[in-house]
C-alpha positions in Angstrom: -128.1 -22.4 -49.3 -126.9 -26.0 -48.9 -123.5 -24.9 -50.3 -123.1 -22.0 -47.9 -123.8 -24.3 -44.9 -121.1 -26.8 -46.0 -118.4 -24.0 -46.3 -119.3 -22.7 -42.9 -118.8 -26.2 -41.3 -115.3 -26.4 -43.1 -114.2 -23.0 -41.7 -115.3 -24.0 -38.1 -113.3 -27.2 -38.4 -110.2 -25.4 -39.5 -110.4 -23.0 -36.7 -110.4 -25.9 -34.3 -107.1 -27.5 -35.6 -104.1 -26.1 -33.6 -101.5 -24.2 -35.6 -97.8 -25.3 -35.9 -95.7 -23.3 -33.6 -92.5 -21.8 -35.2 -89.5 -20.8 -32.9 -86.8 -18.5 -34.0 -83.2 -19.9 -33.9 -81.3 -19.2 -30.6 -78.3 -16.9 -31.0 -75.6 -16.2 -28.4 -73.3 -13.3 -28.6 -69.8 -13.7 -27.1 -69.8 -10.1 -26.2 -73.1 -10.3 -24.4 -71.7 -13.4 -22.4 -68.6 -11.4 -21.4 -70.7 -8.6 -20.1 -72.9 -10.9 -18.1 -70.0 -12.7 -16.4 -67.1 -11.3 -14.4 -63.6 -11.5 -15.9 -61.2 -13.8 -14.0 -58.4 -11.9 -12.3 -55.0 -11.7 -14.0 -52.4 -14.2 -12.6 -49.7 -12.9 -10.5 -46.7 -14.6 -8.7 -47.4 -15.0 -5.1 -45.1 -13.1 -2.8 -42.1 -15.0 -1.5 -41.5 -15.0 2.1 -37.9 -13.9 3.1 -35.6 -16.7 4.2 -33.9 -15.9 7.4 -30.1 -16.0 7.2 -28.2 -17.4 10.2 -24.7 -16.5 9.0 -22.8 -14.2 11.4 -21.8 -10.8 9.9 -18.3 -10.6 8.9 -16.2 -7.6 10.1 -13.1 -6.6 8.1 -10.5 -4.7 10.1 -8.8 -2.2 7.8 -5.0 -2.0 8.1 -3.6 1.1 9.6 -2.6 3.7 7.0 1.1 3.4 5.8 3.4 6.1 7.0 4.5 8.4 4.2 7.9 7.4 2.8 9.9 9.8 0.6 11.9 8.5 -2.3 14.9 10.7 -1.3 16.0 11.7 2.2 18.8 14.0 3.1 20.7 13.2 6.4 23.0 15.2 8.6 24.5 14.8 12.1 27.5 14.4 14.3 29.9 11.4 14.1 32.8 10.1 16.1 35.6 8.0 14.6 37.9 5.6 16.7 40.5 2.9 16.4 40.3 1.9 19.9 42.3 4.8 21.5 40.1 7.8 21.7 37.3 9.5 19.7 37.7 11.9 16.8 34.7 14.1 16.3 33.3 15.3 13.1 30.3 15.7 10.8 28.5 13.3 8.7 26.0 13.8 5.7 24.2 11.4 3.5 21.4 10.9 0.9 19.2 7.9 1.0 17.2 6.7 -2.0 14.2 4.3 -2.1 10.8 3.6 -0.5 10.9 -0.1 -0.4 12.9 -2.8 1.5 16.0 -2.3 -0.6 17.6 1.1 -1.2 20.8 3.0 -1.8 22.7 5.4 0.4 25.5 7.8 -0.3 27.5 9.2 2.5 30.3 11.5 3.5 32.3 12.0 6.8 34.8 14.6 7.8 36.4 14.2 11.1 39.5 14.6 13.2 41.8 11.7 14.0 41.3 10.0 17.3 44.8 10.8 18.7 44.7 12.7 21.9 46.7 15.8 22.3 50.1 15.3 23.8 50.3 11.6 23.0 53.7 10.3 21.9 52.2 7.8 19.4 50.2 9.5 16.7 46.9 7.9 15.5 47.0 6.0 12.2 44.0 8.1 11.2 46.2 11.2 11.2 45.1 14.6 12.2 41.9 14.6 9.9 40.2 12.3 7.5 37.5 12.4 4.9 35.5 9.2 4.1 33.2 8.9 1.0 30.9 5.8 0.6 28.1 4.3 -1.4 25.9 1.5 0.3 23.3 -1.0 -0.6 20.7 -0.8 2.3 18.0 -3.3 3.5 15.2 -1.9 5.6 14.1 -4.8 7.9 10.8 -3.2 8.8 9.7 -0.7 6.2 6.0 -0.3 7.3 6.5 0.6 10.9 7.7 3.8 12.5 10.8 2.0 13.7 13.2 1.1 10.9 16.3 -1.2 11.5 18.6 -0.7 8.5 21.5 -2.8 7.5 23.9 -1.6 4.8 27.0 -2.9 2.9 29.2 -0.7 0.8 32.5 0.5 -0.3 34.3 3.8 -0.8 37.4 5.8 -0.4 39.3 7.1 2.6 41.5 10.2 2.6 43.8 11.0 5.5 46.0 14.0 6.4 48.7 13.5 9.0 52.2 14.4 10.2 53.5 11.6 8.0 51.8 12.8 4.9 48.6 12.5 3.1 47.2 9.4 1.2 44.2 7.5 0.0 42.9 4.0 0.6 39.9 2.0 -0.6 37.5 0.8 2.1 34.7 -1.6 2.7 31.9 -0.8 5.0 29.2 -2.6 7.1 26.7 -0.4 8.8 23.7 -1.1 11.1 21.4 1.7 12.0 18.1 2.4 13.7 15.7 5.1 12.5 12.4 6.3 14.0 9.9 8.0 11.6 7.8 10.8 13.1 4.7 9.9 10.9 4.1 13.3 9.3 1.6 13.5 6.5 3.6 15.3 3.9 7.2 14.8 5.0 9.4 11.8 5.9 11.3 12.9 8.9 13.4 10.5 10.9 15.7 10.5 13.9 18.2 7.8 14.2 21.8 6.6 14.7 24.1 3.8 13.7 27.5 2.1 13.9 29.7 1.6 10.9 32.7 -0.8 10.8 35.3 0.1 8.2 38.0 -2.2 6.7 40.8 -0.6 4.7 41.8 -2.1 1.4 44.4 -1.2 -1.2 46.2 2.0 0.2 49.0 4.4 -0.4 52.2 3.8 1.5 51.4 6.7 3.8 48.4 4.7 5.0 50.1 1.4 5.5 49.5 1.6 9.3 45.7 2.1 9.0 43.8 -0.8 10.3 40.1 -1.3 10.9 38.1 1.4 12.7 34.6 2.4 13.6 32.3 5.3 13.1 29.5 6.1 15.5 26.9 8.6 14.4 23.5 10.2 15.0 21.4 12.6 13.0 18.1 13.6 11.4 17.0 12.8 7.9 14.3 14.7 6.0 12.5 13.8 2.7 9.7 15.6 0.9 
């Protein structure tokens, strides 16, 4: 009985002693932390305010459209020839080549001499003449409707008269003025000009032929 009492006292003492507290290790999950806290917003570039421009607007004036220029133009019109006495009337034709400042012109004239009927002194140009020339031309204002044209050339003169027929070489200088009508698909011009002619080497029948002039007008058409 004494032994049972001792054991009972020991058990009672053990019950009064506090037990050692054991704590589990703390564990933190990254995923759980992300779910509990809001994600930061993605970085974006702040909008830029427009910079006002104080430069005045520039206005470019377009040049007027260039008038159509044909590379080949055919000419025809009346002419008059004179040595200073009277006028001999006739017909002149020509062909002009080129669209730029410099061009070429071929021409021909058929006219009567400038002698007046009943005069005792015949004209050195005889009763009729034919003139055939080639010129190098310069258009002094190629872009506008008005074209001052200067030409230098040479050619041949043939004269028929009471004293016989003959030929002569000639040099020419021409100044003309042409006005383009400004059509879209055709180069049509009205114009006129004066040509000075100086004879060169000639047959004996044309020994009396001196300088003379041609005055002409006409129309030229190119496509």
